[in-house]
Each structure stands twice: as structure tokens, then as C-alpha cells.
N, C-alpha and C positions, 0 to 999 in steps of 0.2 A: 704435918697431912691437909693440913686445912691449903698451904700454898701451892701443894701436888695436885691437890683437887682444883683448887681454880684454876692453877697454867693451865689442869687436861680440858678444864670446862670452856678453857678464854680460846683452845686452839679449835675445841668442836665450833663454835661460835664462827670462828675466822674459818671453818671450812665449808658450814652451812652456808653463809654468807655467797659461796661461789656457787656453791650448788645451787642456790638461788636464782643464777643469774641464765642458766639452761634451761627454766620453765618456759616455757610458750605458753601455755595455758595456764586461766589464773586460777583456776580452781587448785590445779597444784599446787601451784606458786605458793597458794593462802596458808594451805597445808603444815608448810616448813615455815610460812612464815614466825605460824602459831610458837611452831618446835624452836624457832629460832629468840624468839621471844622469853619461852620460857628459859633457856639457855641461860640467856641475861636476869630474867626474875633469879637463878639458882646462883648465879654469876656476885647478886647483889648479896645472897643471903649470906654468901662463904665469908664476904667483907664484914657485913654485918657481924657473923660469929666471930671471925676476927677481934671487931672490937668491941664485942662485950667479953673475950677472955682478955682482951691487954685492961677493961676500964670494970673486969675482977666484976662484974654485973651478972655472977655464976645462976640468981637466981632466975634470968630471960633467957637461960638457953637451953634449960627439956619444951619449952613453948616453942622457939623457933626450934628447936630438932624434932618437934608431931608436925610443925607446919613446913621442915621439907622432907620430912621420910609423905606427909599425906600428898605434896605437888609433885616429889618425887614419879611413888606409886602414880600421878597423874599423866605423869611424865612419859613415863614408862609405858604406859597404857598409848598414851595419844601417839607414840613413835614408835609403837609395836602396829597401828592403824595404820597412821602414816605412809610406815615403811612397805606394810602389806597391799595400797593400794596403789602406791609405785612399782613394785613389785609386778603386781596382777597386769597394771597399765603395759611394761615393759614389755612382757608377756604375751599380750594380746598385740603389742605392735610386732613383736618378733614374730608370731602366726601370721599375722599378715604381711608381714615383710617376704616371710617364706612360700609361704601360698603366692603373692605376687611374681619371687622370683623363681617358681615352680611353671608359672603362668607363661610367664614371659619368655624360659626357655624353652616349656614345651611348642610354644608359641613360635618361637625363631626356628627350632627345630622344622616344625609343619613348612615355613616358608623357602627354610635350606630347600628339604626333600621338593618342593611344588619349584624351586628355582631352577633345581638340579635337574627335573626331571622334563621340566621346560625345555633347557642348557641341551640333556639330551637327546629329546625330541630332534630341536632344531640342525645338533650334531648328526644325526642318522638323518634326516631329510637332505642335507648339505652330501654327504656322504651319498644317498639314494641320487641327487641331481650329479653328484661329481661322475658316479657310476653309468647315468645316462648319457650325461654327455660324453663320456667316453667309448662307451657303446656308438652312439650315433656318431664319434669321429670313427671313430673305428670300421663302420658300417660302411660313410661315405668313402673313405678312404679304399677300403677295400674293393668297392664295384670301377674305380677306374682303375687300379694298379691291376685287375684279374682278367678286366679287358686287351693290356696292355702284355699284361704275360703271355694271356694265350692269343695274341699277335704274334710274338718275338718269333717263335718256331716258324709261323708264316715266312714272317722279316728274315729270317735265316736261310731258308727252303728261297723261297725269291734270289735272293743277294747272289747267292751260290751258284743258282742256275744262270743270272743276269752273267754272273766271271765268268762260268762256264760256257757261254755265248761268244764273249768278248773273245777268250783264247782260241774256240773254234774258229770264228773270224777272222784273227790275225791268225792262224795257221794254214787258210783258203786263200787270203787273199797277203802273204809277207809283204806288200810292196805300194799298199796304201795310196788312196791321192796327198798329195800336200796340206788338203782343209785336215783327214782326218790324224796326221800325225802330228799340226799341230796341236786339235784337239786335246793329242792323248798327253800332246809336252803339260800342255796349259792342265791340263785335271793333274798332273801328278798319279794317272793309275797302279804307277806301282807299287804309289804308298798306299790308295787305297783301299787292293787287294789285300796288303801285309794288315791296315791297321784295321779295316770295317769290324773284322771277326772280334776284332778284341774290342770295338766296341760294342757290338752284341753283348758279348761276356759281361762288359761290365754292366750292360745295364738289365742281363737277366740276374747279379749275384746284386742291383737294389732293388727288385721285384721282392727278392729273395727276402733281403733286409726287411724292404716295408712290410711282409707279410707274417715276419716272423714280432713286428713291434706290433702290429697290428693283434696276430695272436695275444700276445702282454698284456694287448687293451683291454679285448673281449675278455683271458681269464685274471683280467683286474676286478673287472667290475661284478662278473657272473651277474649278474644283476636276474638270473631267473633258477638262482639254487640260495633258498633258502634253508632246506633242511641239511642235517649234518647227514654226512656219504664220506666213504672212502676218499683221502685226498693229498695232491703230493705238494709239500711242503716247501720242495726248492723250485716248484712251480709257482707257489703264490709269492717268494720272496724275488725269485727272476723279474714277476711281471712289476712289482710293486719298482723296482728299483727303475727299470723300466719308463716308470709312470715320476720318478725324480731323476730320471736320466740327464734333464738341464740343469738339473740343480750342482749336478758331480762337475761341471763345469768353471774352469776358474771365473771369477769373479771379484767387482769390487777391489779390497785390500787384499783377497787371494787370490797370487798370482799363479799357486798351483794349482792345477786338475784331482781331485780325490780318487787316490787310488782304492775302490772295490777288491779286495782279499776277497773270494770264496770258499771259505773251505770245508766242503761238503760231505758229512760222510754216508755212509752205501744204508739208507734206513727207508725201511717201507712207508708205503702207504696208511697214514691214520685215520682215527675215527673222526670230522671236524666239522666246522659250520667254515668252510674257503673264507666264502665273500668277507663274513665279517672277521675271518682274521686277518686276511690282506690288510684290515686299517689299522690293525693293531703294528702289521709292519709298520706299515706306512708311515704311521707316529713317532715310533723310535726312531727308525731312518730317517725321517724327516730333522726331529730331533739332532740327534746326531750333526746331519749336518750345519744345522745351524751354531750348535759349538763347536764345528770346525772353524764356520766363520768368523764367529765372538772371538776365539783367540785369535787369527789372522789381525783382524781389526784390533785389537789390543794389543796386536806387533808382539806377542808373548811365545809367538811362536820360531824354531831357530831356522837360519837359513837352509840347510840340508835337510831340514825335515818333511818329509811329505806326510800330507794333511792323509788318515786313514781310515779305511769300515773295515771291521774283520767282521763276516757275517763266520760263522761255524756251526753248525750240525752236528749229534752223535747221540747214541742210545744213555740211558740211564742206568744205575741196578736195579732200578724199582720201576722196570715196564713202564719207563717214560721216552720220551726222547729232549733233549737238551739243543733248544737255541738258541747264540752268544754272538750279541751285535755289541763289538767294541771297536771303540773311536779313541784317538788319541788328541780329542778337543780340548777348551775350556777345564771343563770337569767343573764340576759343585761340591758344597761345602756336605760334612756331615750328617748339619742341623736337613741342608735344604732334602740331601737323598732321605732323611726318615720322611718325610712332609710331603714329596714328590708324585705320590698315587693318590693326596688329600684331593675331593673336587672342586675346583676354584684357584688352587695353588698355583701360581707362578712366577716363575724369575724372570720372565720376557715384559719389554718397558708395554704400556696400553698401547691397544691396536695390535699387538701383534701374538697374541696369547691370549687366553679365556682359565687357562690351566684346566682346561676338561680330558684335552688327548689321551694323555697317561694315565687319566681317572677311569674314562673307558675303554681302555686298555685293562686296566682290573679287572673290572670287572669283568669282559669278553675270555680273559683269559681264566680266572677264577670263577667267578659263579656260573658261569658257561662252560669253559672246559675244564672246569676241576685241574686246572692246571697251577701253579704260581710262576710269579714276575717277580725280580729282586734284581735290585741297581745297589751295582759298587765304585763308589767311584774315588781319585785325589784328584784336591783341587790344581790344576794349570796341566792333569797331565792325561788327561782323559776321563771315560766310564763304559763299564760294564753292564747292558741289560742279560739277564738271564732268567731266559725263558720254558717253563720247563712244561711239557703236553703229556697226556697218559696214553699211552697205543690201546688201550683195550676197548674194542667196539662194543661190549655187553654198558659200559659206561652211555647214561644218559642225561645229561644233562637238562636243564632248561633252556630254550630259544625264547628270545627276545627281540 
């Protein structure tokens, strides 16, 4: 038993020497140093007791035992006191750490809210500036186009009158002067008669197309529309496609045009804010184009594969409409898909995105329209965004 006790005490001395190296405050270290010395004292007593027994000096054993019990009680009291002080200090440090951690998390959350609010404000200002620019361009284009369109009818009428006059002149004077004959031959009058109406028709078609583009630009900007109203979702999608039409053409590594397949269902107008919904369509379709460009740049697109964006609308069974925007681009991983609507989350290189477009789209759909927006994707095969919007006009959502 004496040997076992001495061995245990030796282990305690070794462990306490390790504990002493952990303290940085001298007051805490000094208490443990006293305990360390008491342990050495007890180890010496074990050795002395072993000596007395071996030397058969039994008359000294009761005195030594009394001393051991006395100092043992003192050691236990001192140990409890040191443990209490150490534990109390540990708990105080733990409380301070917890309070500091909570304060840091609160401050970080507040900073994130402020940053998110600032970036959302910047985004709104950017979209407003874009809308104003688009509206200004549409207005500037509309004036000269209206002038051209308004005068095409007169040009057509005047041209017909002049050609009729030439026909009348030819019938009255069938044998004109040689100078007139040479002039007619050099001007190729017969070709002008047949081609000029075609030119006028082409010009009329061109002005009609420009008017359609201007109308789409105006529809996209909708600067005067800030309230919820009955609106045609298809009109918003079409105007967004017009805005992004230049990005659908072949460019860079993508040698093929992006095919846009519209599978519109017969859905009625819904109660919404069309101006901010156009922002959602803009972000989602723009991201689909980026995914198609990325797939082409990484040479993952098959030679016979056509880059495609498919847009489908339909009714759901819950008094809602579904809007599906599907692409066969690079796709994203499941992990990225889980975080795609988080503020500031982006997979794009620095300078190409700040991770706010889809976050704001989520806010517009969920918080302002009471709908849902979800993303499903398979890497290298494409992605699908499913947007659901309620139809019920009685639903009044907050506008921000």
C-alpha cells in the first residue's frame, strides 16, 4: 500500500508540474506551487514511513501518522480552495468569452445588415439608373422613328404618283427624244419601279420592329409604376429578353447563338409589381447566359449541342402560376445550390459579381410577393429556376 500510495503521489507531482506551465498569472501559479510542495512533502513521508518499518522503529510510526493526517487535512483544505479559485476564475473567463462572443456576433450581424442594406440601396439605385437610361434611350429613339414612320405613307403616295406620271407621259409620248431614252436606260427605270415598293415595305417593317423594341424598353423600365397592379408576366419576360438580346448572340468561346424557347401557358394577369419583377427575370436570365458562356469557355459543350434557355409558364394547383427558366449551361453543385440565395454569395470571379442579384430576387419574390423561388441543378448539365407567384389580388404584400 505504501508503494502504491507513493506511486500515485509521484504521478500527481508529475501532473501538477505540467499544470504549473499553463498559468500566466503569478497569483494562480503560486497557489499550485504550494500544492506541488505539499505533494513532495507527502512523498517524503511515504519514504520515511517505509524506512521506519524496514528499521523496525515502530514507536515513531504513530507520531508520523499523526503528522501525515494533520498535513493531509491541510492539503485537502488547500486543494479544495485552489480548485475553487481556479474553477471560479475559469467560469469568469468563460462568461467573459461568451459575452465577448455574443457581442462580436451581434456586431457582425449589425455590420452585415448595414452592408446588405447599403448594397441593396446601391442595387436599387443602379436598377433605377438603368431604367432611366433605358427610358431615355427609348424616348430619343421614338421621336425620329415616329417621324420616319409618319412620313413613309407620304413617301409611298408621292412615289406612286410620280411613277403613274411617268407611265402617263410614256403613253402620251411613246417616241421620246434620244436624250430621254438614254436617261431611262441609264437609270434602269423598270427595276426602280419593281424594287422601290419593296424598299418602302422593308422600311415600314424596320420601323415596326424599332417600335416593338422601344415598347419593350419602356415596359422594362416602368419608371412610373411603383404600386402593385394587374400585370402580364409574359410582357415582362419579353421585355427582359429584348434588353438582353445582345448577349444571346454568339460571342467569345460560344460560336452559336443562344436559342430561347418560350412555352407560355394561357395564364391571366396577376396582382404584382411588374417593375421589380422585371429585375428578377433580368437576374435569372442573365445568370443563365453566364452559365452557357462558362460551359462554352471550359469546352464542356458538345459540338452538336445548342445553348438553350427555355422559359415555361403555367398554372399550379394552389392558385399560383409557375415560371420555369431552364438552361443547359454549366450548372452548379448541390452545395452551391443551397447557398445561392444568400447575400454576398457568388461563384463568379472578383469584379464580375457581388452575390446580391439572386438574394434580392429572393426578397422580391418571397417577401414582397408571397411567392417562392427555388433552384435545382446538375453540374455540367444545366440549372432550373422555379418561381411561383400567387394570383389572388386580395393578397397585399409590403412594398419596399
